[in-house]
C-alpha positions, 0 to 999 in steps of 0.5 A: 684562197683569201682575196682582197680587192682594192677599188678606186674610180679609174683603176689607173692610180690609187688602187694599182698602187694599193695592190702593189704596196700590199703585195710588197708589204706581204714580202717585207713581213714574210707573211705566209698567207695565201692571199690574192691581191687585185684591183679594179675601178668603178668608172673605167674601161678594161685594159688602160695603163696606169697614168704616168704620174702613178707610175712615177710615184709608184717607182718612188715608193719602190713599186712597179705598176707599169704592167698593170691594166685597168679593170672595171669592177664586176659582180664576179670580182666582188663575189670572189673577194673576201674584202673590198677596200674602196678609196672614197665613201662614194665608191663604197656606197655605190658598190653597196647599193649596186651590189647589196649582197656584198655590202658587209665586205665592202669598206673604206681603206681608211676605216680598216686601217684604223683611221677616221673615215675619209676619202683618199684624194683622186689625182685622176680628177684633180692633178693637184692630188698627185702624191697620194701613193705615200698616204695609201702605203702608210695606211696599208702599213699601219693597217696591214694586220687588221686588213689581213685579219678582216679578209681572213675572217670574211673568208672563213664565214663563206 
């Protein structure tokens, strides 16, 4: 099974929305792909719920993340993932430094979605950034085929 891991800082806003949006896009496009989609955080604790703004925004996007619980990213998760998509350059770089063996399969969501490399703002550190869920879903919709192709290609290299 091919696996995609979305990563942000707290795993309570951006990456859960990204995972839910990607799963929804799989359903909409009726893709018959054997994909495991998950999320984790670089600086979090296991078992925390999404923040209320994330739940509200996800609902506005037609997504339900109420059952999500945060997870701290681990070496086992990175090993199991075929493609790891970070929300910020700092997260990408930190993961590549801490886990250099997985360097080639770690990328920014914006890069893989075909946009200029940029960070997706963090509502957890600045509440004025609430509303990034629509940007995340737009990126996933625009880069969906590229994301799938890259994950499958990485999976086949194993």
